[in-house]
C-alpha angles and dihedrals in degrees: 000000000000117000118241093266092206095164094046092048091052092050093049093047091049092049094053089051091048091050090049091054092050093050095046090051092048093048093050089049088053089054091051093053097049098106102153137052132059095303099043091106092057122095113271112262121255132192120252107215124206130175114233125206134193127203128205119233090265091052096255124136113281100173134262140188147202126303112199117185131174118195132185099007129156093256103015121056088187131349129170128193112185131180125185142171112196135170143170134095129321121231120213095265092048090050090054090049093055111123090226140023103022110192094021107189112256097020093112091056096041111017097174118137141175125196135176131176153130125251126189135179124173126192112190135218096222112066089213090061111080126237114238141200130199135168139160128181147169122220127195135185128163085257102051147336133221146166130230142168144100145182131251137180123230113190121173088200107038124213111193093213091055091051090049093048093049092049093045092060091047089051093048092055093043093049091059088070109028130349089219094058100078099050090042096047094040090056090047090053091050089053097041098047093049119119107216098193090053095040092227145086118263091231143342096294133231124187133320131179137169140175090031109173116140090169090257109096094187092053094048093045091051090053092048090051090053091052086057093045091052092059104076098045091044096048101033090052094061092037094055089049097051109027094092096045109123114246137187138202092274089057090049091050090052089051093051092051090050090051087059087065090052092051092048092051096048095047098042108031114013110114094199090059091050093047093047093052094043092053094051098249119160104290093213089057093045092049094042088110094070115106120249091235132014138166137213123203 
């Protein structure tokens, strides 16, 4: 049995909120400094923030979080940055939708759980600027705890140097903790973000990990924090490089078709989407990752 880990839970939840605040601030600053391009005359984008709540079956409090979404900005067509801390009991379907440890021994007798995390998806105005996804989370049950998450880049028009730069920063932060982490978690991302019915990946990868429990909570939490810290330098680097690249309608069309891949993946395969819906979390927050516009040919 795992002890209640009250202190550890509080620290993890606070970190995800702190990271959310840093990212929201950085993205709004990016909007303020976009002074060229077809949307430069528009008002700078700002996040709309909404508290989300979750009720247990008996109507009691089961946690919630903050949903922060920016729409129609100069740089971001749509970006969501959500944080949540939820708890309660897991039904059988929710247990099967867990990203890790399906059939965890003891869950049928004591199905309590606690989970906190941050989830981010950005869809960009400029087709030359890649979409991106990032999330990190901590999960607890009386029978075990673990961390998971990752970050991956999703360009519709790929630049090899951008892919290399994004991966280099992921590797740098992974290497601080274990030289085996980056190759292992890169391979996991390549496998996880693959779309079987299309026979291709949804983007150019990054890192992905789940069920991380080395037995040392401090060590695993420190790594998860560094995955979060890697995000802004990795993503802002490629965004700054591409956000002023001229684009035309053919580029936009290519972007919308690529977004169709993203929507297909998240609705059909993404385990976080399935778990969020099965546990009764706010559906708007769960489906925040979907693009504002997409196209199928």
